[in-house]
C-alpha positions in Angstrom: 0.0 0.0 0.0 1.3 3.4 -0.9 2.7 5.9 1.7 -0.2 8.3 0.9 -3.1 5.8 1.4 -1.9 3.9 4.4 -2.4 6.7 7.0 -5.8 7.4 5.4 -6.8 3.7 5.8 -5.6 3.6 9.4 -7.4 6.8 10.4 -10.6 5.6 8.7 -10.4 2.3 10.6 -10.1 4.3 13.9 -13.2 6.3 13.0 -15.2 3.1 12.4 -13.9 1.7 15.7 -15.2 4.8 17.5 -18.6 4.6 16.0 -19.0 0.9 16.6 -17.5 0.7 20.0 -18.3 3.9 21.9 -20.5 2.0 24.3 -17.8 -0.6 25.0 -15.3 2.1 25.8 -17.7 3.7 28.3 -18.1 0.4 30.0 -14.4 -0.2 30.2 -13.9 3.2 31.9 -16.8 2.6 34.3 -14.9 0.1 36.5 -14.8 -0.2 40.3 -13.5 3.2 41.2 -15.7 5.8 39.5 -19.1 4.4 38.7 -20.4 6.1 41.8 -19.7 9.5 40.3 -22.7 11.2 41.8 -21.7 10.2 45.4 -20.1 13.2 47.1 -18.3 13.1 50.5 -20.9 15.5 51.7 -24.4 15.8 50.1 -25.3 19.4 49.7 -28.9 20.7 49.6 -28.6 21.6 45.9 -32.4 22.3 45.6 -32.4 25.1 48.1 -28.8 26.3 47.5 -25.7 26.8 49.6 -24.2 29.8 51.3 -20.4 29.7 51.9 -19.7 32.2 54.6 -16.7 33.6 56.5 -14.2 33.3 53.7 -11.6 35.4 51.9 -12.4 35.2 48.2 -9.5 35.3 45.7 -11.6 35.3 42.5 -8.9 34.4 40.0 -9.2 37.6 38.0 -6.2 39.2 39.7 -8.4 41.6 41.6 -7.7 42.2 45.3 -9.1 39.5 47.7 -12.6 40.1 49.2 -12.3 39.6 53.0 -15.2 38.4 55.1 -17.0 37.3 52.0 -20.1 35.2 51.2 -20.7 33.1 48.1 -24.2 31.9 47.2 -24.6 28.8 45.1 -27.8 27.7 43.4 -28.2 24.7 41.1 -24.5 24.2 40.8 -23.7 27.8 39.8 -22.6 30.9 41.6 -25.6 33.1 42.3 -23.8 35.9 44.1 -20.4 36.8 45.6 -19.4 39.8 47.8 -18.7 41.1 51.2 -21.0 39.5 53.8 -22.7 42.8 54.7 -23.9 43.2 51.1 -25.6 39.9 50.6 -28.8 38.5 52.1 -28.8 34.7 52.6 -32.2 33.0 51.9 -33.3 31.1 55.0 -33.6 27.8 53.2 -30.0 27.7 52.0 -27.5 25.3 53.6 -24.7 27.3 55.3 -21.1 26.2 55.1 -18.8 28.1 57.5 -15.4 28.7 55.8 -13.9 29.5 59.2 -11.8 32.4 57.9 -10.1 30.4 55.3 -9.4 31.3 51.6 -11.7 30.4 48.7 -10.3 30.2 45.2 -11.6 29.0 41.8 -11.1 25.4 40.8 -7.8 24.8 39.2 -7.3 24.2 35.5 -4.5 21.8 34.3 -4.1 22.6 30.6 -1.8 19.6 29.9 -3.1 16.6 31.7 -2.9 13.3 29.8 -5.7 10.8 30.7 -4.8 8.2 28.0 -1.0 8.0 28.2 0.1 4.4 28.9 3.4 2.5 29.1 5.8 2.9 26.2 6.7 -0.5 24.6 9.9 -1.3 22.7 9.7 -4.4 20.5 11.6 -5.9 17.6 9.9 -6.5 14.3 11.8 -7.9 11.3 15.0 -7.1 13.1 14.1 -3.5 13.6 13.0 -1.8 16.9 9.4 -0.5 17.0 8.0 1.8 19.6 4.3 1.9 20.6 2.2 3.2 23.5 -0.2 0.9 25.3 -3.6 2.2 26.3 -4.6 1.4 29.9 -8.4 0.7 30.2 -8.3 1.8 33.9 -5.8 4.6 33.4 -8.2 7.6 33.2 -10.1 6.8 36.3 -7.0 6.9 38.6 -5.9 10.1 37.0 -9.4 11.7 37.3 -9.6 11.0 41.1 -6.1 12.2 41.7 -6.7 15.4 39.8 -10.0 16.2 41.5 -8.5 15.5 45.0 -5.9 18.1 44.3 -8.4 20.8 43.4 -8.3 20.4 39.6 -11.9 20.8 38.3 -11.1 21.3 34.6 -8.5 19.8 32.4 -7.4 20.0 28.8 -6.0 16.7 27.5 -3.7 17.6 24.5 -3.3 14.1 23.0 -3.9 10.4 23.5 -6.2 7.7 22.3 -9.0 9.4 20.3 -11.5 6.7 21.2 -10.7 6.6 24.9 -10.6 10.3 25.4 -13.9 11.1 23.7 -15.6 8.3 25.6 -14.2 9.4 29.0 -15.1 13.1 28.3 -18.6 12.1 27.5 -18.9 9.8 30.5 -17.8 12.7 32.8 -20.4 15.0 31.2 -23.1 12.4 31.8 -22.1 11.9 35.4 -21.0 8.4 34.9 -17.4 9.2 35.8 -16.2 11.4 38.6 -13.5 13.9 37.8 -12.7 17.2 36.3 -14.6 18.2 33.1 -12.3 17.5 30.1 -11.6 19.3 26.9 -9.8 16.7 24.7 -7.7 16.3 21.6 -7.2 12.9 19.9 -4.0 11.3 18.8 -1.3 13.8 17.8 -0.9 14.3 14.1 2.7 13.9 13.0 5.0 12.5 10.3 6.4 10.0 12.8 4.7 6.8 13.6 4.1 5.8 17.2 1.2 3.3 17.4 -1.3 4.3 20.0 -0.4 8.0 20.1 0.1 9.3 16.6 -2.1 9.6 13.5 0.7 9.6 10.9 0.4 12.1 8.0 3.1 13.1 5.6 1.4 15.3 3.1 -1.0 18.3 3.5 -3.9 16.2 2.2 -3.2 13.5 4.8 -2.9 16.1 7.5 -6.3 17.5 6.5 -7.9 14.1 6.4 -6.5 13.3 9.9 -8.1 16.5 11.2 -11.4 15.8 9.6 -11.7 12.2 10.9 -10.8 13.4 14.4 -13.4 16.1 14.3 -16.0 13.5 13.2 -14.9 11.3 16.1 -15.8 14.1 18.4 -12.5 15.8 19.6 -12.6 19.3 21.0 -9.2 20.5 19.6 -6.4 19.3 17.3 -2.9 18.5 18.4 -0.2 18.9 15.8 3.3 17.6 16.5 7.0 18.1 16.3 8.1 16.8 12.9 5.5 18.7 10.9 7.1 21.2 8.5 5.5 24.7 8.1 3.6 23.4 5.0 2.1 20.5 7.0 1.4 22.6 10.0 -0.4 25.2 7.9 -2.7 22.5 6.5 -3.5 21.2 10.0 -4.2 24.7 11.4 -6.4 25.7 8.4 -8.4 22.4 8.5 -8.9 22.7 12.3 -10.2 26.2 12.0 -12.5 25.2 9.1 -14.2 22.9 11.5 -14.3 25.3 14.4 -11.5 23.6 16.4 -8.4 25.2 18.0 -5.1 23.9 16.8 -2.2 23.5 19.2 1.2 22.2 18.7 4.4 20.8 20.1 6.9 22.4 17.8 10.4 21.5 16.5 10.6 21.5 12.7 8.6 24.7 12.6 9.6 27.8 14.6 7.4 29.5 17.1 7.4 32.6 14.9 6.4 30.6 11.8 3.6 28.9 13.7 2.3 32.2 15.0 2.2 33.6 11.5 0.3 30.5 10.3 -2.4 31.1 12.9 -1.6 28.5 15.5 -3.7 29.0 18.6 -1.4 27.6 21.3 2.0 26.1 21.9 2.8 23.4 24.5 6.1 23.2 26.3 8.8 25.8 27.1 11.3 24.0 24.8 11.3 25.9 21.4 13.4 23.1 19.8 14.1 24.9 16.6 17.8 25.6 15.8 16.8 28.9 14.1 16.7 30.7 17.5 20.3 29.6 18.3 23.6 31.3 17.2 24.6 30.1 13.8 27.9 28.5 14.9 26.1 25.9 17.1 23.2 25.0 15.0 24.8 21.9 13.4 26.1 20.7 16.7 22.6 21.1 18.2 21.0 19.3 15.3 23.3 16.3 15.9 22.1 15.8 19.5 20.0 12.7 19.5 16.6 12.5 21.2 16.0 14.7 24.2 19.7 15.5 24.6 18.9 18.7 22.7 16.7 20.0 25.5 19.3 21.2 28.0 21.9 22.1 25.3 19.4 24.3 23.5 19.1 26.4 26.6 22.8 26.3 27.3 23.5 27.9 23.8 20.5 30.2 23.4 21.0 34.0 23.9 17.8 35.1 25.6 18.8 38.7 24.9 19.1 38.2 21.2 16.9 40.0 18.8 15.7 36.7 17.4 14.3 35.6 20.8 12.9 39.1 21.5 11.1 39.1 18.1 9.8 35.7 18.6 8.3 36.6 22.0 6.8 39.8 20.6 5.2 37.7 17.7 3.5 35.3 20.2 2.1 38.2 22.2 0.9 40.1 19.1 -0.8 37.0 17.6 -2.2 36.0 21.0 -0.6 32.6 20.8 -0.9 31.0 24.3 1.6 28.7 25.9 1.7 26.2 28.7 5.3 25.8 29.8 5.0 22.4 31.6 8.0 23.3 33.7 7.5 20.4 36.1 8.0 17.7 33.5 11.3 19.3 32.4 12.4 19.7 36.0 12.0 15.9 36.3 14.1 15.4 33.2 16.8 18.0 33.9 17.3 16.8 37.4 16.6 13.2 36.7 19.9 11.9 38.2 18.4 12.6 41.6 15.9 10.3 43.3 14.0 13.4 44.5 12.8 13.8 40.9 12.3 10.1 40.1 11.6 7.3 42.6 11.1 9.7 45.5 8.7 12.0 43.6 5.9 13.4 45.7 2.7 11.3 45.5 4.2 8.6 43.3 1.7 6.1 44.7 -1.1 8.0 43.0 0.3 7.2 39.5 -0.8 4.0 37.8 1.5 1.2 38.8 2.0 0.1 35.2 3.3 3.6 34.4 5.6 3.7 37.4 7.1 0.4 36.4 7.5 1.6 32.8 9.4 4.7 34.0 11.7 2.7 36.2 12.5 0.1 33.6 12.4 1.8 30.2 10.9 5.2 29.6 12.1 8.6 30.7 12.9 11.9 29.0 16.6 11.7 29.8 17.4 8.3 28.3 21.1 8.3 27.3 22.1 11.3 29.3 25.4 11.1 31.1 26.9 13.0 34.0 28.1 15.8 31.8 24.6 16.2 30.2 23.0 16.5 33.6 25.5 19.1 34.5 24.6 21.1 31.4 20.9 20.7 32.4 21.4 21.9 35.9 23.4 24.9 34.8 20.9 25.8 32.0 17.8 25.5 34.2 17.8 29.2 35.3 17.5 30.1 31.6 14.4 27.9 31.3 12.8 29.9 34.1 14.0 33.2 32.7 12.4 32.5 29.3 9.1 31.7 31.1 9.3 35.1 32.9 10.2 36.9 29.6 7.1 35.4 27.9 4.9 36.5 30.8 6.4 40.0 31.0 5.7 40.4 27.3 2.1 39.6 27.7 2.0 36.1 26.3 -1.0 34.3 27.7 0.4 31.5 29.9 -1.5 28.7 31.5 -0.5 26.0 34.0 0.0 22.5 32.5 2.0 19.6 33.7 2.2 16.9 31.1 0.8 14.6 33.8 1.4 10.9 33.4 4.6 11.4 31.5 7.7 10.2 33.3 7.6 11.0 37.1 4.9 13.7 36.6 2.2 12.5 38.9 -1.4 13.8 38.3 -2.3 16.3 41.0 0.8 17.0 43.0 2.6 18.0 39.8 0.1 20.8 39.2 1.0 22.5 42.5 4.7 22.1 41.7 4.1 23.8 38.4 2.6 26.8 40.2 5.7 26.9 42.5 8.0 26.8 39.5 6.1 29.7 37.9 6.7 31.7 41.1 10.4 30.7 41.0 10.5 32.1 37.5 9.7 35.5 38.9 6.0 35.7 38.3 4.1 37.2 41.4 2.0 34.5 43.2 -1.3 36.4 42.6 -0.6 36.3 38.9 0.4 32.6 39.1 -3.0 31.9 40.7 -4.6 33.7 37.8 -2.5 31.5 35.4 -3.7 28.4 37.1 -7.4 29.3 37.1 -8.7 32.1 34.8 -6.0 31.7 32.1 -6.5 28.0 32.0 -10.2 28.4 31.4 -9.5 30.8 28.6 -7.0 28.4 27.0 -9.6 25.6 27.3 -12.3 27.7 25.7 -14.4 27.7 28.8 -13.8 31.2 30.3 -17.5 32.0 30.1 -18.3 29.1 32.3 -15.4 28.5 34.7 -12.1 29.9 35.9 -13.2 32.8 38.2 -15.5 33.2 41.1 -18.2 35.4 39.7 -22.0 35.3 39.3 -23.3 32.9 36.7 -20.3 30.6 36.5 -20.2 27.0 37.6 -19.5 26.6 41.3 -16.0 25.1 41.0 -14.4 26.2 44.2 -11.6 25.2 46.6 -11.3 26.0 50.3 -7.7 26.4 51.3 -6.2 26.4 54.7 -3.7 29.1 53.7 -3.2 32.1 51.6 -1.7 31.3 48.2 -0.9 35.0 47.5 1.3 35.1 50.5 2.8 31.6 49.8 1.9 29.8 46.6 2.5 26.5 48.4 -0.8 27.0 50.1 -2.6 25.9 46.9 -2.1 22.3 48.2 -3.6 23.0 51.6 -7.0 21.9 50.4 -9.8 21.5 52.9 -12.5 20.6 50.3 -13.1 20.8 46.6 -16.4 21.8 45.1 -17.3 21.0 41.5 -20.7 22.4 40.3 -21.9 22.8 43.8 -21.0 19.4 45.2 -18.1 19.1 47.8 -15.5 16.4 47.9 -12.9 15.8 50.7 -9.5 15.0 49.2 -8.8 12.2 51.6 -12.1 10.4 50.7 -11.3 10.7 47.0 -7.8 9.3 47.4 -9.0 6.5 49.6 -10.7 5.1 46.5 -7.3 4.6 44.9 -6.1 2.3 47.7 
């Protein structure tokens, strides 16, 4: 079969599989942990509403906190919010005393993978082949861990098209408990990784891949690293024709080129392209295999160069958003330390099959030696500095983690991402905005979630600390509320044991 028709055949088969087996995938996801999605740790009186009193509200917009505030919730939405002396509480409402604590919007992880499974290396006809296994029970563990850590909305930027569409729909129906999800399908790329990639090597193949994913029900399109500007342009145009955002992990195409082509968003702080590096190191950089280029790119880049400055200005001008996913790169750059591998916080929350895979085979620093890790440690401040430069220039940043990739545990990794954004030099109040309001905008849901204001869904978190004073307080969660129903983190996590 020709190179041009084989990807089309495979994508068409995937579409037929979705249509014929949607019910089966829903059943596979509704296993022992999550079929009781409607059961909350405390049943609220949703009919008469809820009044949350005696709280300091940080609404996620960047506005000053509202002290001694009250929030009224009716039918799962925020009916009113303001100082206590300005609101009247209906007598039938159930009252929840916040005991002087801090109330913030539900968090939004804009790079949380539900459908990433173990990477498998096999030999076929004497050649190595790489594939990704789909875990039937993978999403349910991730959903519980995320919700327990205050994440009420996620964007999943790539995985099994069939599984992700089925899981998203099951959440919306109330069959699964977890954050609401905005999902892409398999990434579209010239490379071929079974289980994760819809391979496309011509503009027509890229367009076909986009159309079939749209028909399968995805919310957005994820384009990938080896796409040239011509192929990327086809993907962006086709996605927009069908009313979908197009996001990308870039390498062969520069950030500036992608912005000119109309890309909506970029994932990862690693630009990848040699075009932003000094000319005398481009060939050396291009010769670095695999992920070895990550730390060396930062070691060689001049962040004060006009090329970098023009690129950042271009992203801001074209309103191209970016989620840096600093936490996954921290695990890679410092991966010679157990603190960022086997001693990772909350490792027991990750799927056991993934943890085993990370220990035995798959990491983002395969082949790195002591000298490479030394380069990585020394270049890390430039990773943080580029993040700050993007924010200072007005590029819309969101908080994403790349959860379920090596050592990046769903839930705890989000709070570490917020801490790293503060370490980059972004004020904590603005980091909180990045992790709530900005995430909702990136996910296309800002009219519905992301801030504490009248009319929006009652996605709220009660914290036993002030995240503006210390961003680490985002993890001091007393309870999580999604659409007016509260959940205790400990009770959610108990279901994983």
